[in-house]
C-alpha positions as CSV (number, residue, x, y, z in Angstrom):
1,M,32.1,-19.0,-4.4
2,T,34.0,-19.8,-1.2
3,R,31.7,-18.0,1.3
4,F,28.0,-18.9,1.6
5,T,27.2,-17.0,4.8
6,K,26.6,-13.3,4.2
7,I,28.0,-10.3,6.1
8,T,25.8,-7.5,7.3
9,A,27.7,-4.5,8.6
10,S,26.5,-1.6,10.6
11,I,27.5,1.9,9.4
12,G,28.8,4.5,11.8
13,P,31.4,7.2,12.3
14,S,34.2,4.8,11.5
15,S,32.8,3.6,8.3
16,E,30.5,6.2,6.8
17,S,33.0,7.7,4.3
18,E,32.5,6.5,0.7
19,T,36.2,5.4,0.5
20,V,35.7,3.1,3.5
21,L,32.3,1.9,2.3
22,R,33.7,1.0,-1.1
23,Q,36.5,-1.0,0.5
24,M,34.0,-2.8,2.8
25,I,31.9,-3.8,-0.2
26,L,35.0,-5.1,-2.0
27,G,36.0,-6.8,1.2
28,G,32.8,-8.8,1.4
29,V,30.0,-6.8,2.9
30,N,26.7,-7.9,1.4
31,V,24.2,-5.7,3.4
32,F,24.6,-2.5,5.3
33,R,22.6,-1.8,8.4
34,I,21.5,1.8,9.1
35,N,20.7,2.2,12.8
36,F,18.1,4.8,13.3
37,S,18.7,4.8,17.0
38,H,21.5,7.2,16.3
39,D,21.3,10.5,14.3
40,V,18.3,12.0,12.5
41,G,16.8,10.7,9.3
42,Q,18.6,13.1,7.0
43,V,22.0,12.1,8.3
44,Q,21.2,8.4,7.9
45,G,19.8,9.2,4.4
46,K,23.2,10.4,3.3
47,K,24.7,7.0,4.2
48,I,22.0,5.2,2.1
49,D,22.8,7.5,-0.8
50,S,26.5,6.7,-0.5
51,V,25.9,3.0,-0.5
52,R,23.6,3.2,-3.6
53,R,26.2,5.3,-5.5
54,I,29.0,2.9,-4.8
55,S,26.9,-0.1,-5.5
56,Q,26.0,1.3,-8.9
57,K,29.6,2.3,-9.8
58,L,30.8,-1.2,-8.9
59,G,28.0,-3.0,-10.6
60,L,27.4,-5.1,-7.4
61,P,24.0,-5.4,-5.7
62,V,24.2,-4.4,-2.0
63,G,21.3,-4.5,0.4
64,I,20.2,-1.7,2.7
65,M,18.6,-2.6,6.1
66,V,17.0,0.3,8.0
67,D,16.9,-0.6,11.7
68,L,14.3,1.2,13.8
69,Q,14.9,2.0,17.4
70,G,11.6,0.7,18.7
71,P,10.2,1.2,22.2
72,K,13.5,1.2,24.0
73,H,12.7,2.0,27.6
74,R,14.7,4.1,30.0
75,I,14.2,5.5,33.4
76,G,14.2,9.3,34.1
77,N,16.9,11.6,35.4
78,F,18.3,12.0,38.9
79,A,19.0,15.2,40.6
80,T,22.7,15.1,39.5
81,E,24.8,13.1,37.1
82,E,26.3,11.2,40.0
83,K,25.7,7.6,40.7
84,Y,23.2,7.0,43.5
85,S,23.7,4.2,46.0
86,I,21.1,1.4,46.4
87,S,21.3,-1.8,48.3
88,P,19.8,-5.3,48.0
89,G,16.6,-5.6,50.1
90,Q,15.7,-1.9,50.0
91,T,12.5,-0.5,48.5
92,F,12.8,1.5,45.3
93,T,9.9,3.2,43.6
94,F,9.3,4.0,39.9
95,D,6.6,6.6,39.4
96,S,5.1,9.1,37.0
97,N,6.4,12.1,39.0
98,P,8.8,14.1,36.7
99,E,10.8,15.3,39.6
100,P,14.5,14.3,39.6
101,G,15.2,10.9,41.3
102,N,17.2,9.9,44.3
103,S,18.3,6.6,46.0
104,W,14.7,5.7,46.7
105,R,12.7,6.6,43.6
106,V,12.9,7.8,40.0
107,N,10.5,8.8,37.2
108,M,9.5,6.1,34.7
109,P,8.4,8.2,31.7
110,D,6.5,5.4,30.0
111,A,2.9,5.3,31.4
112,D,2.2,2.1,29.4
113,V,5.1,0.3,31.2
114,I,3.7,1.3,34.7
115,A,0.3,0.1,33.6
116,S,1.6,-3.3,32.3
117,L,3.8,-4.3,35.4
118,K,2.4,-6.7,38.0
119,V,3.5,-8.0,41.3
120,G,6.4,-10.5,40.9
121,D,7.7,-9.0,37.6
122,R,11.4,-8.3,37.3
123,I,12.9,-5.0,36.2
124,L,16.4,-5.4,34.9
125,L,18.4,-2.2,34.4
126,N,21.8,-1.5,32.9
127,D,22.0,-4.7,30.8
128,G,20.9,-6.8,33.8
129,K,23.5,-5.6,36.3
130,I,20.6,-4.2,38.4
131,E,17.6,-6.4,39.2
132,M,14.4,-5.3,41.0
133,Q,11.2,-7.2,41.7
134,V,7.8,-5.6,41.8
135,T,6.2,-5.8,45.2
136,D,3.2,-3.4,44.8
137,V,1.5,-1.6,42.0
138,A,-0.8,1.5,42.1
139,P,-2.0,4.1,39.6
140,G,1.1,5.9,38.4
141,E,3.5,4.1,40.8
142,V,5.3,0.8,41.1
143,K,7.2,-0.3,44.3
144,T,10.0,-2.8,44.0
145,K,12.6,-4.6,46.1
146,V,16.2,-4.4,45.0
147,V,17.5,-7.9,44.4
148,R,20.9,-7.0,42.8
149,G,22.9,-3.9,42.3
150,T,24.6,-1.1,44.3
151,E,24.4,2.0,42.1
152,I,21.8,3.6,39.8
153,W,22.0,6.7,37.7
154,S,20.1,8.7,35.0
155,R,18.6,7.3,31.8
156,R,19.5,3.7,32.4
157,G,17.8,1.4,29.9
158,F,15.7,-1.5,31.3
159,N,14.3,-4.8,30.3
160,L,11.1,-6.5,31.5
161,P,11.5,-10.2,30.9
162,D,8.2,-11.2,32.6
163,T,6.0,-8.4,31.2
164,E,4.0,-8.1,28.0
165,I,3.9,-4.3,27.5
166,I,0.7,-2.9,26.0
167,T,2.3,-0.5,23.6
168,S,2.9,0.1,19.9
169,V,6.0,-1.4,18.4
170,L,6.2,1.9,16.4
171,T,7.0,4.9,18.6
172,Q,6.5,8.4,17.4
173,K,10.2,8.6,16.6
174,D,10.0,5.3,14.6
175,R,7.1,6.6,12.6
176,A,8.9,9.7,11.6
177,D,12.1,7.7,10.9
178,L,10.3,5.1,8.8
179,E,8.4,7.8,6.9
180,Y,11.7,9.4,5.9
181,A,13.5,6.1,5.3
182,L,10.8,5.0,2.8
183,T,11.7,8.0,0.6
184,K,15.2,6.3,0.3
185,N,13.8,3.0,-0.9
186,P,15.4,0.6,1.6
187,D,15.4,-3.1,0.9
188,W,14.8,-4.3,4.5
189,V,13.2,-2.7,7.6
190,A,14.3,-4.2,10.9
191,V,11.6,-3.9,13.7
192,S,12.9,-3.7,17.2
193,F,11.4,-5.3,20.4
194,V,8.8,-7.3,18.5
195,Q,6.5,-9.2,20.9
196,R,3.7,-10.6,18.7
197,P,2.9,-11.1,15.0
198,E,0.5,-8.2,15.1
199,D,3.5,-5.9,15.5
200,I,4.8,-7.0,12.1
201,A,1.3,-6.5,10.6
202,M,1.3,-3.0,12.0
203,V,4.6,-2.1,10.4
204,R,3.6,-3.8,7.1
205,D,0.4,-1.7,7.0
206,F,2.4,1.5,7.7
207,I,4.7,0.6,4.7
208,T,2.1,-0.4,2.2
209,E,0.1,2.7,2.9
210,R,3.1,4.8,1.7
211,T,4.8,2.7,-1.0
212,S,3.9,0.0,-3.5
213,A,7.5,-1.4,-3.3
214,P,7.7,-4.9,-1.8
215,I,10.0,-3.9,1.1
216,K,11.0,-6.8,3.3
217,I,10.5,-6.8,7.1
218,M,13.0,-8.2,9.5
219,A,11.7,-9.1,13.0
220,K,14.4,-8.6,15.7
221,I,14.0,-11.3,18.4
222,E,15.2,-9.7,21.7
223,R,12.3,-10.3,24.1
224,R,11.1,-13.4,25.9
225,N,7.6,-13.0,24.5
226,A,9.0,-13.1,21.0
227,V,10.8,-16.4,21.6
228,T,7.6,-18.1,22.8
229,R,5.8,-17.0,19.6
230,I,8.7,-17.4,17.2
231,A,6.7,-19.4,14.6
232,E,3.9,-16.9,14.4
233,I,6.3,-13.9,14.2
234,A,8.6,-15.6,11.6
235,S,5.6,-16.4,9.5
236,A,4.4,-12.8,9.6
237,A,7.8,-11.3,8.9
238,D,10.1,-11.8,5.9
239,G,13.2,-12.6,8.0
240,V,14.4,-12.8,11.6
241,M,17.4,-11.3,13.5
242,I,18.6,-13.0,16.6
243,A,19.6,-10.1,18.8
244,R,21.5,-12.0,21.4
245,G,22.4,-9.0,23.6
246,D,18.9,-8.2,24.8
247,L,18.0,-11.9,24.7
248,A,20.7,-12.7,27.2
249,V,19.2,-10.1,29.6
250,E,15.6,-11.2,29.1
251,L,16.5,-14.9,29.5
252,P,19.1,-16.9,31.4
253,F,22.2,-16.4,29.4
254,E,23.0,-20.1,29.3
255,Q,19.8,-20.7,27.3
256,V,20.6,-18.2,24.5
257,P,22.7,-20.7,22.4
258,A,19.9,-23.3,22.5
259,I,17.2,-20.7,21.8
260,S,19.3,-19.5,18.8
261,R,19.4,-23.0,17.4
262,Q,15.6,-23.2,17.9
263,I,15.0,-20.0,16.0
264,I,17.3,-21.0,13.1
265,R,15.5,-24.3,12.7
266,E,12.1,-22.5,12.7
267,C,13.3,-20.0,10.1
268,R,14.6,-22.8,7.8
269,R,11.3,-24.6,8.1
270,L,9.4,-21.4,7.2
271,N,11.8,-20.4,4.4
272,R,12.8,-17.2,6.3
273,P,16.4,-15.9,6.3
274,V,18.0,-15.5,9.7
275,V,20.7,-13.1,10.9
276,M,23.0,-13.8,13.9
277,A,23.8,-10.5,15.7
278,T,25.6,-9.0,18.7
279,Q,29.3,-8.8,19.7
280,M,30.4,-11.4,17.1
281,L,33.8,-9.6,17.0
282,G,33.3,-7.3,19.9
283,S,36.9,-7.1,21.0
284,M,37.8,-5.6,17.6
285,V,36.2,-2.4,18.5
286,E,39.6,-1.6,20.0
287,N,41.9,-4.5,18.9
288,E,43.2,-5.5,15.5
289,F,42.7,-9.2,16.1
290,P,39.6,-11.1,17.5
291,T,39.7,-13.4,20.5
292,R,39.8,-17.2,20.0
293,A,36.2,-17.3,21.5
294,E,35.0,-14.8,18.9
295,I,36.5,-16.8,16.1
296,S,34.6,-19.8,17.2
297,D,31.4,-17.8,17.6
298,V,31.5,-16.6,14.0
299,A,32.5,-20.0,12.7
300,N,29.7,-21.6,14.7
301,A,27.2,-19.3,13.0
302,A,28.3,-20.7,9.7
303,Y,28.1,-24.3,10.9
304,L,24.5,-23.5,12.1
305,R,23.7,-22.4,8.6
306,V,22.6,-18.8,9.3
307,D,22.1,-16.6,6.3
308,S,24.2,-13.7,7.7
309,T,26.3,-12.6,10.6
310,M,26.2,-9.0,11.6
311,T,28.6,-6.5,13.0
312,S,27.6,-3.6,15.3
313,E,30.1,-1.5,17.2
314,E,33.0,-3.2,15.4
315,T,32.3,-1.3,12.2
316,T,30.4,1.8,13.6
317,I,32.9,3.1,16.2
318,G,35.7,0.5,16.0
319,V,39.2,1.5,14.9
320,H,39.6,-1.2,12.3
321,P,36.3,-1.6,10.3
322,L,38.0,-3.0,7.2
323,K,40.0,-5.4,9.3
324,V,36.7,-6.6,10.9
325,V,35.2,-7.3,7.5
326,E,38.3,-9.1,6.3
327,T,38.4,-11.2,9.5
328,M,34.8,-12.2,9.3
329,D,35.1,-13.1,5.7
330,K,38.1,-15.4,6.4
331,I,36.4,-17.2,9.3
332,L,33.1,-17.6,7.4
333,S,34.7,-18.7,4.2
334,F,36.7,-21.5,5.9
335,A,33.8,-22.6,8.0
336,D,31.4,-22.7,5.1
337,M,33.7,-24.9,3.0
338,D,34.4,-27.2,6.0
339,A,30.7,-27.5,6.6
340,I,30.0,-28.4,3.0
341,E,32.8,-31.0,3.0
342,H,32.1,-32.7,6.3
343,F,28.7,-31.7,7.7
344,N,26.4,-31.2,4.7
345,D,22.8,-31.5,5.8
346,W,21.0,-30.8,2.5
347,V,18.9,-34.0,2.9
348,R,17.5,-33.3,6.3
349,T,16.1,-29.9,6.5
350,E,13.9,-30.0,9.6
351,N,10.3,-30.7,8.9
352,A,10.6,-29.9,5.2
353,P,7.9,-31.9,3.3
354,E,9.1,-34.8,1.2
355,N,7.4,-33.2,-1.9
356,D,8.8,-29.8,-1.2
357,W,9.9,-28.6,-4.7
358,S,12.8,-26.6,-3.4
359,R,14.1,-29.7,-1.6
360,S,13.9,-31.5,-4.9
361,V,16.0,-28.7,-6.6
362,S,18.7,-29.0,-3.9
363,S,18.6,-32.8,-4.3
364,M,19.0,-32.5,-8.0
365,A,22.0,-30.3,-7.7
366,H,23.6,-32.5,-5.1
367,L,23.0,-35.8,-6.9
368,N,24.2,-34.5,-10.2
369,H,27.3,-32.8,-8.8
370,A,26.1,-29.5,-10.3
371,S,28.3,-26.4,-10.3
372,A,25.4,-24.1,-9.4
373,I,21.7,-23.5,-9.3
374,I,20.6,-20.6,-11.6
375,V,17.2,-19.0,-10.8
376,F,15.6,-16.5,-13.0
377,A,14.1,-14.5,-10.2
378,R,11.2,-12.1,-10.9
379,D,10.7,-11.9,-7.1
380,T,12.4,-13.3,-4.0
381,D,10.1,-16.3,-3.3
382,S,11.7,-19.1,-5.3
383,T,15.3,-18.1,-4.4
384,M,14.3,-17.8,-0.7
385,Q,12.8,-21.3,-0.6
386,I,15.8,-22.9,-2.3
387,S,18.3,-21.0,-0.1
388,A,16.4,-22.3,3.0
389,R,17.2,-25.9,1.9
390,R,20.9,-25.0,2.2
391,P,22.2,-26.6,-1.0
392,D,25.9,-27.2,-1.2
393,V,26.4,-25.2,-4.4
394,P,25.9,-21.4,-5.2
395,I,22.5,-20.1,-6.2
396,V,22.8,-17.5,-8.9
397,A,19.7,-15.3,-8.9
398,V,19.3,-13.5,-12.2
399,C,17.0,-10.5,-11.6
400,D,15.4,-7.8,-13.8
401,N,14.5,-5.8,-10.7
402,N,17.2,-4.0,-8.7
403,L,15.1,-4.2,-5.4
404,V,14.9,-7.9,-5.7
405,A,18.6,-8.3,-6.3
406,N,19.4,-6.1,-3.3
407,Q,17.0,-8.0,-1.0
408,L,18.6,-11.4,-2.1
409,C,22.0,-10.1,-0.9
410,L,21.0,-11.2,2.6
411,L,20.4,-14.9,1.7
412,R,22.8,-17.7,2.3
413,G,24.6,-19.0,-0.8
414,V,22.9,-16.6,-3.2
415,I,24.8,-14.6,-5.8
416,P,22.3,-11.9,-7.0
417,V,22.9,-10.5,-10.5
418,Y,20.9,-7.5,-11.7
419,T,20.9,-7.8,-15.5
420,P,17.6,-7.2,-17.3
421,D,19.2,-8.2,-20.6
422,L,20.3,-11.6,-19.6
423,F,17.1,-12.1,-17.7
424,A,15.1,-11.5,-20.9
425,L,17.4,-13.6,-23.0
426,R,17.7,-16.5,-20.5
427,D,21.3,-16.8,-21.5
428,V,22.5,-19.4,-19.0
429,N,26.1,-19.7,-20.3
430,A,26.6,-15.9,-20.2
431,V,25.3,-15.8,-16.6
432,A,27.6,-18.7,-15.6
433,K,30.6,-16.9,-17.2
434,M,29.7,-13.6,-15.6
435,T,29.6,-15.1,-12.1
436,A,32.7,-17.4,-12.7
437,I,30.8,-20.6,-12.2
438,K,33.1,-23.5,-13.0
439,P,32.2,-25.8,-16.0
440,G,29.8,-28.6,-15.2
441,K,26.1,-29.2,-14.9
442,L,23.7,-26.4,-14.0
443,V,20.2,-26.7,-12.4
444,I,18.0,-24.1,-14.0
445,V,14.9,-22.8,-12.2
446,D,12.6,-20.6,-14.4
447,G,9.2,-20.2,-12.9
448,D,7.7,-23.6,-12.5
449,E,10.2,-25.3,-14.8
450,V,13.3,-27.0,-13.5
451,S,15.9,-28.4,-15.8
452,L,19.5,-29.7,-16.0
453,R,22.0,-28.3,-18.5
454,D,25.7,-28.6,-19.2
455,H,27.9,-25.6,-19.0
456,N,31.4,-25.7,-20.7
């Protein structure tokens, strides 16, 4: 295994054909993200069906992550589709009046947003290109002063970095989308615009009321409030996605790299997988080759020991989705091997207890120069804990449950194998040969038992 960092790829018009999906899996994609912000459930369901068919034909576990749109806020419409002039210093009003807007006011459809705003709060529109500051609040109306921006137009999205919005993390659309998605048995559900651990609890309750399958929940960190409560949110969720795009709007952009490192450390401490997202190879939406800065960005994610990097527009609307996967695979593979050779940090996982058994497993593999760690995984727990210690050898997870194998596709350094027969037989040598593990010592984890064996 030359690549430990996994690849999560978003599916869209450029990549939804079964031919392309098959090539992407063979090229190195481990998890596919289905973005429910676009298209209705039935359309997205066909993509899930396609991935499942291909995965079964290839005999390779592949994870499915359903990504809910969440409470994405937008302003209302203006009288025409033209851009309307605004100027710094002027007053601009957001209100509950459904009438078309103009250069001085526009409808804000979300009553919960108007109710949550307070004097001094900032409203950032159009990815932060427009900034307004609240100067007065009244029932159904918020007055602001324009700080930055010269043009505004219909349906602009906005961020509220200073405001905790009193709203449900599951919109009516999300509930309908998730209800449908659960009929397709996804492996992960990504929850957008999480602000508090209670948001995760709400989604978990929604899922458990509808299925007994242990579906994993991914918390997307894209709001300032989520960063301040990252430990609580990560503990409540099963994994974390660092959504750097919205984070760089909600927070000063120069802080995002440091905050990302903080989130990664916290996830490793709590045994939670972490995904790095947003514009990793953004220039490849149109170009065949990445920029030098993008190459460094992807490599740096591997050096930071994230579990997975993620593509967005690069593989949904980009002209070279297969080239994107090939490029990301090359960068991650080289960086992973370089990190293991020169920067291995298996002995200093931040805040891991000295008696942490998963730390002992990683230590045993390292000190005995083992070729691999083999885990007989009835669920994800043991494998997730070992992966969080970032051992310098592959972790082969032998599963008798297809859902568990698919969920483990996201985890750094894990090779999931769905083989009920070998799981029942505990045939270590057959597993090692199947996964092309080189001869040498193997660390075997089977429930509470940990042993060392030779593999020839």
